[in-house]
C-alpha positions, 0 to 999 in steps of 0.5 A: 853674816861675814865670812869667818873662813877666810882672813888676811893675816893683821899680823904678818908671819914674820922668822923666829928662833927656835924660842920664837923671838923674832928675826927676819920679815922675810919669810921667802927661801928665794931662788938663791937659797945661799944668799938668803941663809946668809940674810937670816943670819944677818937679821938674827945677829943684829937681834942679837941671838943668832940661832944655828936653827933657823939659819936653814943649813940642814936645820930646822926653821921657825916662824910665828904665824897668828890664825884667827886670833891664835897665835902658832910658833911652828917648827919645822924641818926640810922634807927631803924624801918628797923629791927623788934624787935627780928627778926632773920636771918635763915640758911636753909639747910639740916642739920636743920635751924641756928638762928642769931640775926638781928640787925640795930645798923649800918644801918643810914638814913639822909641828906646833910647838905646845900644841899636842898632835898639830902638823904642818905641810908648808913651803917657803919658796914664795911666801908661806904655803901649805897647810896647817893642822891642829886636833881642832881645826885645819887650815891653809895659807898662802902669800899676797901675790906682790911681783918680781921683787917680793924678797926685797919687800918683803926685806926692807918692808914690814912683811908679806900679807898673806891669806889664811882660810879653813878647808871648810870654806873650800867644800862646794855647795850640794851638787847631787840627790845625795845632798838632801841627807843633811849636813853632807855635799858631794865630793864630786861623786868620787864615782870611783871604780868600787869593788863591791864586798860582799858577806864579809865580817871584819872585827872592828873593835880598836879604839880610833886613839890607839889607832892613831898611836900604833907604830907603823912600817914606812913604804915609798910610792914613787910617783909620776905627776902628769899636769895638764895645761889647764893647770898650767894657765891657771898657775902660771909657767913660772909657779906652777912647779913650786904650786906642784910640790907645795901640793904634792907635800901636803899628800905626802902629810896626809898619808903620814897621818897615825891613823892610817897605820903605815907610814906611806911616803909619796916620792916624786920621781918626775913631773910631765907637763903636757901642752894644749893639744896633748892636754885635749886629747886626754882629757874627753868632757863628760866622760870620766871612764874613757877619760882615765883611761887615756890617763892611765894608757899615757901613764903607762907609755911614760913608764921607763922600760928598766925598773931600775931607772931612777924614773921607773914610777910605781903610781900615776897622779894626773890633775886637771881643771878639765870637767871630765865628769859630771858637774862636781865630780873631783876624782876618779880611779880603779881600785886595787890598782897600785901592783898594776902597771895600767891600772895604778894611776887617778883622775883628780880635779885640781882646785888649790890646795883641797885637791891635796885631800882629792888625791889622797882619796883616789889614791886610797883606792888604787891602795885598796880602799872602799868607802865608808859604810859602802861595803864596810862598817865604817859609816859612824867615821863619815860624820868625823871627817874621814878620808874614805868618806864618799860624802864630805861634811860642810863643818869638815874640819880635821882629817882621820883615815878611818879603821876601816881603812888601816885594815883594807890598806894593810891587807893590800899591801901584805898582797900587793908589796914584796915582805922583803923590801918595804918599797912597791915592788915591780915584779908584783905589777902583773896587770891583765885585763882578763884577770877581773871580770867587771860590771857596771851598775845598771842605774849608775855606769860609774859604779862598777862591781866584781865578783874577782872572778874572771870572764868567760874563756873567748870574750874579747880583751883587745884588737885580735885577743881573747880571755883564755884562762885569766889571761888576754891572748892573741887569736892564733890557732896554736896558743901554747899554754906556758907554765911558769918556772922559778929563776936562780935565787939570789945571794943572800942578804945582811943578818937581822941581828949581830949575835944571838941568832939572826935571819938572812934571806934570798928571793928568786922570781918566777920569770924562767920562763913566766906563766903565759897563754893560761899556764900555771904559776910557780909554786912555792915561796919566792924567798927562803932563810936560814940562820946566821950569826948563831954565836951568843951576844956578849951580854948574856941578858940581851933580849931581843923581843924586849928591845922592840918592846921598850922601842914603843915607850916614846912612840905609843901612848894608851889612854893617853898616858905613856907607859913602859913596855915590857915583853910578852908573851901572848899564849894563843901560839898564832899570836907569838910573831904579832907584838905583844907588850905588857905595861909596867906600870898598869900590867895592861897587855897592849897589842902593838899593831906590828910585827915582831922583827924577823929572828926573834924568838917565837916563844921564851920555851923555844930558844931556837924557832924563830919569827920571819913577817908574822909566822913562827918557823921551826928550827931545829937545835943545829940552826937547820931550818926544819930539821926537826933536831931538838935538845934532850931534857939536858939541853944537847941537841940530838942527846938522849938525856944522860948528860944531866941529873935531877935534883930534888929538895924537900923543905920543911917550913921552920917555926917562924914568919918573914921571908926565908930562903928557900933554894939557891939555883945555878945558872943554866938550870933548865926546867925548874918547878917549886910547888906546894903540895898542900894549900897554905898562906904561903907566897913564893917568891923568887929573886937575882942572887947577886943584886938582891932583887926581887922580880916575883912577887917583892912585897909578899902580898897574895899576887894573881896568876901570871908570867913575868920576863926577867933576863930572856926568861920566862917565868910562869907563877899560879896561885891555885886553891892557896897552892903556890907553883913557878917554874920555867924551862930556863936556862937560867941566865944568873943563879936565882934564889927561891924565897918564901913569905911565911905568914902562918906555921903550916907544916908543908913540903915543897918539892923542887926539881931541877935538870 
């Protein structure tokens, strides 16, 4: 049967405007962007519908591409975060070093109009090259080579021929006994230095749909990309640079998939290409362990000494076409190495655009992710094409990160990253070979385990060195233990909110001195915060928790539908600094999978204590952290409760039906309690006096017990044994009116307390 996984495009890709109308057969950006922007504009003017977005001037580009009979209208935007400012491509050889500027001007990401869930990572440096992904399928596209005059041929002819193929076409035949498991093929073993987590129960009951749509926090991995001579020779010195950028553009898009739960930006700060002599010394054929060690040491030697240097990298990715391991091995990486200066590296076999998934997989290990189904409960996601699967399915057509990958990444980010910054920061890089003891499996030397403990004291860790208390130290008679001590505090940073009580932070480092020779690390926190901008906002109704929930309206879907999200205070105090929101339409409460922003109140009942990175920090009414000073019942900070009065009110229900006013409660009232003493069919309700709008029990139905947030104030309503109770701690932001719906005459009393 013919191979239907690869095809030459019969309808050639064309440049279009935003509406899909033809502009030009020339799809390449070419070497001089300005020249070809003018050409595109000229073509658009000829067509009579010039479109600024198609000009390429800091706007989007649009292409029509027909893939296996389906026409896709690609909507692209420049990927300006792929390459760091000033990044260089560096050619290292025996005759010296040659530098070239690195530009991502022809790298794009985007989606497909009218195709939900699609994503595109593509370059137009020389034809269209990259990945096109839909919910059902995944393709790679590449141009056919046309020599040196490709632009003129595109512009003067009928377009540039391209080929397109499904990612499944690149999966290799079984290469190990593991293939007997069925339709699976060994992804080169991916025999990484695995961590064995034993006896750990994981909560894995979230649906994949919710995880895909979860809001994400952004982090940046600044990458050194190392490339050996075998890759350069295969792609050619003139084309390898564009190919590498396109490959990393795909890797970057893989880490932007919503199923990851955190937006990871892969940022290239430097590309280093080594000559054949250096390549041979780095890669030891058939020895993946030694090859990885060589590559990691080489990357460490390439590291800039100053952490503020623009070429300082967090992670090194090395590509080779040499066979560094057993037949079919595609990648090799240390687990949880991102924050260690020597272990934050991966070794990858380069084999075209599909290598992007190998790179993403291996870097996932360095970020703390395990193989799905090995030491975790995500074996069910392997069949669906999870990126961290130990085996790749032959029919695999679309990728995703498993729920375990999301959880393992989340735990590692908290342990590895400075919580005050979204980038990987150098002060957490504390690599030491004596930190953890790794042991190889007797039947498989490439599978390693650790119990997270250090080797015993005296274990050799280097030439003239041994392990002592978890540290590798010189073998000298006068080893002196040095305890760590904190350095000076930095200045306080900016305030998190312009008004209504925000927070600002300062940090310190354990470097005065650093702990050495088994010395104790610094105790206490590396950051402090204080309150700032404590004055009230001009808008008295401003509710920052409500604003954070409303931002989810266009970002978060629940059960395949969009909702208007309202603030919700979790009944468990430990969960109140995790963002929960309630649907206005269905009243369902959903965990938004992100933390409440720093400085937002932990509870509507406590106007002072605030959330700081997931923890509720107690703040006194004097706006001093941990002072313990509290308001009295009158709202006076440190007062004795004599500056206010208690108002009691009895209400006898009149002899008529309908909705009747019970009481007007003024703005500023605190500790309001309205309570029926006897069970009746009446329903209590509350409305805004100024607008006349009901915000609690507007229809007088028999509602359920619940709490609501209105104008930054939480109201609690209870209907128990037909007895209604309404209460709030206040203070009220506006005048309200207590109402009652009367259905049958009952002689009852209603007591209210206002303080």
